C-alpha positions in Angstrom: -8.4 16.1 -19.4 -6.9 15.7 -16.0 -7.8 12.4 -14.2 -9.6 13.0 -10.9 -8.4 11.4 -7.7 -10.6 10.2 -4.9 -11.2 11.7 -1.4 -9.1 9.0 0.2 -6.0 10.0 -1.8 -6.6 13.8 -1.3 -6.9 13.2 2.5 -3.3 12.1 2.7 -1.2 15.0 3.9 2.0 13.2 5.2 3.3 10.0 3.7 4.2 7.1 5.9 7.2 5.2 4.4 8.4 1.7 5.0 10.6 1.2 8.1 12.0 -2.1 6.8 11.7 -3.5 3.3 9.9 -6.7 4.3 6.3 -7.9 4.4 5.6 -7.9 8.1 3.1 -10.9 7.7 5.3 -13.0 5.3 8.2 -12.8 7.7 6.1 -14.5 10.4 5.4 -17.4 8.1 8.8 -17.5 6.3 7.0 -16.8 3.0 8.1 -14.7 0.0 6.7 -11.6 -1.7 7.1 -9.7 -4.9 6.6 -6.0 -4.1 5.8 -4.0 -1.0 3.1 -1.5 -0.1 2.9 0.7 3.0 -0.5 1.5 4.6 -1.0 5.2 4.9 -3.3 4.8 7.9 -1.2 2.7 10.2 2.2 2.5 8.5 2.4 -1.3 8.2 4.3 -2.6 5.2 2.9 -5.7 3.4 3.1 -7.5 0.1 1.3 -6.6 -3.1 -1.4 -8.4 -5.1 1.3 -10.0 -7.3 2.6 -11.8 -4.2 1.1 -15.2 -3.2 -0.5 -13.9 0.0 -1.6 -10.4 -1.1 -1.3 -9.1 2.5 -1.7 -5.4 1.6 -5.1 -5.7 0.0 -6.3 -8.2 2.7 -5.2 -5.6 5.3 -7.0 -2.8 3.5 -10.3 -4.7 3.2 -10.1 -6.1 6.8 -9.3 -2.8 8.5 -10.9 -0.2 6.2 -7.5 1.4 5.6 -7.9 2.5 2.0 -4.6 3.9 0.8 -1.1 2.5 0.3 2.1 3.8 -1.2 4.6 1.7 -3.1 7.5 0.8 -0.8 9.6 0.0 -3.8 12.7 2.1 -4.4 12.2 4.7 -7.1 8.4 4.2 -7.2 6.3 7.3 -6.2 2.6 6.5 -6.2 -0.4 6.0 -4.0 -3.2 3.5 -4.6 -6.7 3.6 -3.1 -8.3 0.1 -2.7 -11.8 1.5 -2.3 -11.9 3.6 -5.5 -9.2 1.7 -7.4 -7.4 4.9 -8.2 -3.7 5.6 -8.5 -1.9 8.9 -8.1 1.8 9.8 -8.4 3.5 12.0 -5.9 
């Protein structure tokens, strides 16, 4: 049976990719990050939930921007924070 994806993921028609491979918030505070995610609503690139500051999920919850893609080289997936669903592209 094929896994269903949510309306937030199916609404994405054009992917926004990272412009720079840095967490835009961690850079401001000279902090470190593990992995990067790029918001598909506004294009900001922030750190993942494995990072100390978890900027990407904080951004999603604060702004209502539900979908990110991995900004890591070789990774091709989207994640919806609202429905906690992942899809490969």
